[in-house]
C-alpha positions, -999 to 999 in steps of 0.1 A, spaced: 0 0 0 12 35 -7 22 54 24 12 89 29 30 115 49 10 118 81 13 155 90 -7 187 89 11 221 83 0 253 98 12 287 87 2 322 98 5 339 64 -25 344 42 -29 342 4 -17 377 -3 17 366 8 17 334 -12 42 345 -39 67 350 -12 63 319 10 52 291 -13 83 293 -35 106 290 -5 86 263 13 107 231 20 85 205 2 109 178 -8 87 171 -39 55 171 -19 22 183 -34 1 205 -12 -36 214 -6 -36 250 5 -63 263 27 -65 300 36 -95 323 42 -88 350 16 -83 327 -13 -113 305 -3 -135 335 0 -129 344 -37 -146 311 -45 -175 310 -21 -186 326 12 -171 300 35 -183 319 66 -217 303 60 -203 268 64 -221 262 98 -255 273 85 -254 260 49 -248 224 42 -241 231 5 -212 254 15 -195 228 37 -201 200 12 -185 220 -16 -155 228 5 -150 193 19 -155 176 -15 -125 195 -29 -103 189 2 -113 153 3 -103 148 -34 -70 166 -29 -59 150 4 -76 116 8 -75 106 -29 -45 124 -43 -26 122 -9 -15 158 -9 -3 174 24 -26 200 39 -13 235 46 -38 255 66 -37 291 77 -39 294 115 -34 325 136 -3 312 153 1 343 175 -29 328 194 -13 295 204 -34 294 235 -70 284 245 -92 255 238 -91 256 200 -53 252 199 -54 224 225 -82 205 208 -64 207 174 -32 194 188 -50 166 207 -69 156 176 -37 152 155 -18 134 183 -47 110 188 -46 101 151 -7 99 151 -4 128 127 25 153 131 19 190 134 44 213 116 41 250 125 56 279 105 52 310 125 62 345 117 83 359 146 71 389 166 38 389 149 6 400 165 -29 389 155 -38 424 144 -14 419 114 -37 392 99 -61 420 87 -90 398 95 -118 404 120 -116 385 153 -149 368 147 -137 358 112 -106 343 127 -126 323 152 -149 311 124 -119 301 103 -104 280 132 -137 262 136 -138 254 99 -102 242 99 -109 219 129 -139 205 112 -120 198 80 -90 182 97 -113 161 119 -133 148 89 -101 143 69 -84 122 95 -114 99 97 -117 95 60 -80 90 56 -81 61 81 -110 45 63 -94 50 28 -61 37 39 -76 5 51 -88 -3 16 -68 -7 -16 -85 -15 -49 -65 -42 -68 -86 -46 -99 -120 -41 -115 -141 -65 -135 -167 -49 -158 -195 -63 -177 -220 -39 -191 -234 -19 -162 -219 -42 -135 -186 -35 -120 -169 -58 -95 -141 -44 -73 -113 -67 -61 -96 -52 -30 -76 -58 0 -79 -43 35 -58 -41 65 -73 -47 100 -50 -47 130 -20 -55 108 -37 -84 91 -42 -82 53 -74 -97 39 -89 -99 4 -125 -95 -8 -147 -83 -36 -180 -65 -40 -203 -53 -67 -205 -16 -75 -236 -11 -52 -222 -31 -23 -188 -15 -25 -199 22 -25 -226 14 1 -200 -1 25 -169 20 22 -180 55 31 -204 47 59 -195 15 78 -169 5 103 -144 -13 80 -139 -44 99 -147 -80 89 -171 -83 119 -191 -53 106 -194 -66 70 -193 -103 73 -230 -106 64 -224 -89 31 -188 -96 22 -166 -127 23 -129 -123 34 -99 -144 22 -64 -147 33 -49 -145 -1 -57 -131 -36 -58 -165 -51 -84 -177 -26 -105 -147 -32 -104 -149 -70 -111 -186 -70 -142 -180 -50 -154 -153 -72 -146 -174 -103 -173 -199 -93 -199 -171 -88 -196 -154 -121 -188 -162 -158 -154 -145 -157 -149 -149 -194 -176 -122 -199 -158 -95 -179 -131 -71 -188 -103 -70 -162 -83 -38 -153 -55 -41 -128 -44 -14 -103 -18 -37 -90 -1 -53 -120 19 -77 -97 -14 -97 -92 -19 -102 -129 0 -135 -130 -19 -148 -100 -52 -139 -118 -44 -160 -149 -28 -188 -128 -62 -193 -110 -79 -190 -144 -58 -218 -158 -63 -240 -127 -101 -236 -127 -103 -242 -165 -80 -272 -162 -59 -260 -190 -26 -243 -196 -36 -230 -230 -48 -195 -219 -30 -175 -245 -61 -168 -265 -80 -157 -234 -50 -135 -223 -50 -118 -257 -87 -110 -257 -88 -97 -222 -54 -82 -218 -59 -60 -249 -89 -44 -233 -69 -31 -203 
């Protein structure tokens, strides 16, 4: 599984300073998702996020795509001259509990009045940042438990082959498109929580052999996310068909990938 850098970065410079600080930021090739109040406000009135579900959904859908799916590191504006009080303590506790590091880049000898933002706006922004980070950490944990290995498609049906990690144990399973998207975002991703809907296997070969007996695999197109499993896929195919002559099948399916 791909490892992400488990850290959140806080800076106390806003977007008007970006030409100065982004170019000099020590990124080691990292990609960033930048969140600051001035830039975000040019896109939508984020101050309404607590009262308008559409606003927070729009903000979070973008951040989710950038951070959870594309594994970018979050850089958030935070008024670091105010590293006191409940908000700061709660944010640090949240990150520590989820084993995320906190990197802070603070301007020296800088007062909160220099942010040119109203005090209530700053408070609202901190609430938004906490909400976003809290939601991201939960979704990162869920997403990192699952890794899609391949997809089988046949008309409108898609079957996902995936593996998941639970308490250090790797298991394999599969689900149709409806089962998969119903399970992943909303349920506790443990075998005990999904055993009535999914079957779990100790190896890819066992999982694929079980699926082979449930479907007519010859009617599906296969696309691999993990090409290392391609040999195992065709090895099971050959064993189940009791033939080593799978060249023709290989050509008709492999060319569709």
